[in-house]
TORVEX-310282 format. One record per residue (C-alpha): residue in three letters; x, y, z. Coordinates in steps of 0.25 Angstrom, whole numbers, plus 2048, in hexadecimal, padded with zeros to 3 digits. Last residue first. Layout:
<atoms>
ALAXYZ;...
</atoms>
This chain:
<atoms>
SER3E565930E;PRO3F465830A;LEU3FC64E310;ILE40665031B;GLY3FE659323;ASN3FB64F32E;LEU3FA643324;THR3F064C31D;ARG3E564131E;ASP3E464432D;ILE3D763B331;ALA3CF64133D;GLY3C163C339;SER3C462D339;LEU3CB62D346;ASP3C062E34F;GLY3BC62034A;PRO3CA61A352;VAL3CF610349;GLY3CE60134A;PRO3C360233F;ALA3C560C335;GLY3C361B338;PRO3D161E336;THR3D661532C;PRO3E260C332;GLY3EE60A32A;GLN3ED60331D;GLY3F45F531B;SER4025F331C;THR40B5EB312;GLY4125DF318;PRO40A5D4311;ALA4045D8304;SER3F65DF303;GLY3EA5D52FF;GLY3E55D430E;SER3D75D9308;THR3D65D92F9;SER3D55E82F4;SER3E45E62EF;SER3DF5D92E6;ALA3E75CD2E9;PRO3F25C92E1;PRO3F05BE2D5;LEU3F25B12DA;GLY3FF5A82D6;LEU3FF5A12E4;LEU40C5A92E7;LYS4065B52E1;ARG3FB5B32EB;LEU4065B22F7;GLN40C5BF2F1;ASP3FE5C62F1;PRO3FB5C22FF;LEU3EF5B9302;PRO3E55BC30C;LEU3DC5AF30D;HIS3D45A8303;SER3D759B30A;ALA3DC5952FD;ASN3E45A12FB;LEU3E95A1309;THR3ED592308;GLN3F45942FB;ALA3FC5A0301;LEU40059730C;ALA40558B303;VAL40D5942FB;CYS41359A308;GLU41658B30C;LYS41C5882FF;PRO427592304;ILE42959D2FA;GLN43759A2F1;THR4325972E5;ALA42A5A32E5;PRO4355AD2E6;VAL4375B42F2;LEU4335C12F8;GLY4245C32F5;ALA4205B62F6;LEU4285B5305;LEU4215C130A;SER4145BB306;CYS4185AF30D;VAL41C5B7319;TYR40F5BD31B;THR4075B2318;ALA40E5AB324;PRO40E5B832C;ASP3FD5B832A;TYR3F85C1320;PRO3ED5CD321;GLY3F95D7321;MET4075D2325;VAL40C5E0329;ASP3FF5E6330;ASP4045F2336;ARG3F75FB33A;THR3FA60A336;ASP3F661633E;LEU401622339;THR40262B344;GLY3FD63C346;SER3F3637351;ARG3E763E34A;GLY3EC63E33D;ASN3EE62F33D;TYR3F462C330;ALA3F161E32A;LEU3E6623320;ASN3EF62C31B;LEU3FC62231A;ASN3F3619314;SER3F0623309;LEU3FE628306;ALA403619305;LEU3F76162FB;PRO3FA6232F4;ALA40861E2F3;THR4066102EF;ASP4056122E0;LEU40D61E2DE;VAL4186172E6;THR41760B2DD;ILE4176132D0;ILE42461A2D6;ALA42B60D2D9;GLN4286082CB;GLN42D6132C5;GLN43A6132CE;ARG4436112C1;VAL43B61B2B9;LEU43C6262C5;ALA44B6232C6;ALA44D6252B7;SER4446322B8;VAL44D6382C4;GLN45A6342BD;SER45563C2AF;LEU4506482B8;THR45F6482BE;ASP4656482B0;VAL45B6532AB;ASN45E65B2B8;SER46E6592B6;VAL46C65D2A6;LEU4646682AA;GLN46E66D2B5;ALA47966D2AB;ARG4716742A0;ASN46E67F2AA;ASP47368B2A2;ARG470685293;VAL462681298;PHE45E68E29E;GLY464695291;ALA45C68C289;VAL44F68F291;GLN45369F291;ALA45369D282;LEU448696280;ALA43F6A0289;THR4446AC281;ALA4406A3274;LEU4336A0279;SER4316B027E;ARG4336B326F;LEU42A6A9269;ALA41F6AE273;ALA4216BC270;ALA4206B8261;LEU4156B0263;GLU40E6BB26B;ALA4116C525F;ARG40C6BB255;GLU3FE6BA25B;GLY3F66BF250;ALA3FF6B8246;LEU3FE6AB24E;GLN3EF6AC24D;GLU3EF6AF23F;GLY3F86A423C;VAL3EF69A245;ALA3E369E23D;ALA3E969D230;LEU3EE68E234;ARG3DF68C239;THR3D969122A;ASN3E4688224;LEU3E067C22C;GLU3D167E228;GLY3D567F21A;VAL3DD67321B;ALA3D266B222;GLN3C866F216;ASP3D266C20C;SER3D465D211;GLU3D0656205;ALA3D865F1FD;LEU3E365D206;ALA3E264E205;THR3E164F1F6;VAL3EE6581F5;PHE3F564D1FE;ASP3F16431F6;GLN3F564A1E9;LEU40364B1F0;ASP40363D1F3;THR40163A1E5;VAL40B6431DF;THR41463E1E9;GLY4136301E5;PHE4136341D6;LEU4216391D9;ASP42562E1E2;ASP4206241D7;ARG42762D1CB;GLY43562D1D2;ASN43C6251C8;ASP43562D1BD;LEU43863A1C2;THR4466361C5;SER4486331B6;LEU44063F1B2;VAL44A6471B9;LYS45663F1B4;ALA4506411A5;LEU44F6501A9;GLY45E64F1AD;ASP4636491A1;LEU45A652198;THR46165F19F;GLY46E65919E;ALA46C65518F;LEU46866518D;ASN47466B195;ALA47D66218C;GLY475667180;ASN475675184;GLY48167A179;ALA47667E16F;LEU46967B176;ASN464689175;GLN46968B166;ALA46267F162;GLY455682169;THR455690162;ASP45968B156;ILE44D681155;LEU44368C15A;ASP44869614F;SER44668A145;LEU43868814C;ALA43569614B;GLY43969713C;GLY42C69F138;ALA426693130;ASN42E68913B;ALA420685141;GLY41A681133;GLN41D684125;PRO42B685127;GLY42B67712E;LEU42567413C;ALA418670137;GLN41D66912B;ASN426661134;PHE41A65D13C;ARG413659130;ASP41D65112A;LEU41F649137;ALA410647136;ARG411641128;TYR41D63912C;VAL415633136;ASP40863012F;ASP41162A124;LEU41762012E;GLU40961C131;LEU40361D140;PRO3FD611143;VAL3ED60F142;ALA3E260F14D;THR3D460914E;ARG3C860D157;SER3C661A152;THR3C6615145;PRO3B960E147;LEU3BA5FE14B;ASP3AF5F5146;ALA3AA5E914D;GLY3A75DB145;ASP3A75D2152;ALA3A65DB15E;LEU3B15E0167;ARG3B15DA174;PRO3AB5DE181;GLY3B35DE18D;GLY3C05D8191;THR3CF5D918E;TYR3CF5DA180;ALA3DC5E017A;PRO3DC5EE176;ILE3DD5F016B;LEU3DB5E915D;GLN3E85E8155;VAL3E85E9145;TYR3F45E413E;ARG3FF5EB137;ASP4085E412C;SER4175E612E;VAL41F5F2127;VAL4205FC132;SER41E5F213F;PRO4135EC146;PRO4095F6141;VAL3FC5F614A;ILE3EF5F9145;VAL3E55FD14F;ALA3D95F7153;SER3CF5FB15F;ALA3C85F3169;GLY3BC5F8171;ALA3B45EB171;PRO3C05E3176;ILE3C55D816C;ALA3C45CA171;TYR3CD5BF169;ARG3C45B3167;ASP3BE5B815C;ALA3CA5B8152;TYR3CC5C6149;ARG3C75CB13D;MET3C95D8137;GLU3C45E312E;VAL3CC5F012C;ARG3C45FC126;VAL3CD608123;THR3CA617124;ALA3CA62211D;GLY3C061D113;GLU3BD60E115;PRO3CA606112;HIS3C85F8113;VAL3D25ED11B;ALA3CD5DF11C;VAL3CE5D2125;VAL3D95D712E;THR3DD5CB137;GLY3DA5C4145;ILE3DF5C2153;ARG3EE5C5151;VAL3F55C815E;GLY3FD5D715F;LEU3F35DA16C;VAL3E75D7164;ARG3EA5D5154;VAL3E35D5148;ASP3ED5D113C;SER3EF5D712D;GLY3E75CD124;ALA3DF5D811C;HIS3E85E511D;VAL3EE5EE127;GLY3FC5F4123;VAL3F7603123;THR3E8602127;ALA3E3610129;THR3D861812F;PHE3D360B135;HIS3C5606137;ALA3C45F913E;VAL3BA5EC13B;LEU3BA5DF143;THR3B65D1141;ARG3B65C614A;THR3BB5B8149;PRO3B65A914C;VAL3C159E147;ARG3BA59613D;SER3C059E131;HIS3CE59C138;LEU3CC58D136;VAL3C858C128;ALA3D4597124;LEU3DD58E12D;ALA3D8581125;ALA3DA588118;VAL3E858C11B;ALA3EB57D121;VAL3E5577113;LEU3ED580109;ALA3FA57E111;VAL3F756E110;ALA3F5571100;ALA4005790FF;GLY40A56E107;VAL4045630FD;ALA40656B0F1;ALA41556D0F7;ILE41755E0F9;ARG41355B0EB;ARG41A5650E4;TRP4275600EC;ARG4245500E7;ARG4255560D8;SER43155F0DA;MET4375520E0;
</atoms>
């Protein structure tokens, strides 16, 4: 059995050796690039340490050589990984005891690539702070505060004693102060958007004032002039204010003494206003027709005889049948109008004879123009005889009394 296991072990070792050789051959065929970086110290970095980008291994450290006050580190990484031309190299300690690695920063996002064989000076490299450096800095700080430093005359001790005496018994107040300060800072943090928005709006306001500096200056000049004018007329202004106060007192007394009458007048005025609103259309009609009626009255008045000369034409230019049908069309619904009236309207329209608006509406025609002859509705009176017109004695044309015997102004 031992001989058999020895054979198996020998075969396994041979297979492993072949696999390692194959990997070495494949690795040698992968295109790579070289990079040299100079560090002030390389604690924990040696040949075989990783070279990474964003924590991903892309190559290894080939050699580490001290060169005076710096250390030369030669690295090799796969060519398929692009490194920006302005990249830097830093030594990263994953933990206190594990090996460190070299990280290239920043990651490539576009632009020129780092050349093959590039050399990075110490200005483009960084090393982590060692624990000894921390202890050394603390020791220097303690010495600076010690008897040979700031506390040589006991000033630091006096400061500590004074602080202890001032804080003695004020722990609760100090805790409350710190708690209130924390709440204030939390409130400011929660309202930081509003605070910065206010500052931004204030900046916009100040900018607008700066842009309107000339206009603001002119406004101030005018305000100063107004102030000077008011100052020069302060006596008159004071007298006016006193008079206004007296008038307001009198008005208040009048309103107080006549409250009932004022209420009654306002109520009556509201009733009158309501009546005017209800009769709005009637008032409009009166205002539209009153000028024509007064003009007709003026033309119909015979100043020589003191009479109104009119010509009654009740049916107008229409025959009795047209007049009756017009009345029916204006009083009863269209469905109740006799068919003879519809036939009469069609005949008059076809013959281009005068047609009242009621019959035109019955046929679906628009109303006749007010200037058309015979367009007035049946039953309306025409204008009275005009002095000097045909049918009126010519000697009356020069004796027109347009004042209606003194009723109207001349």
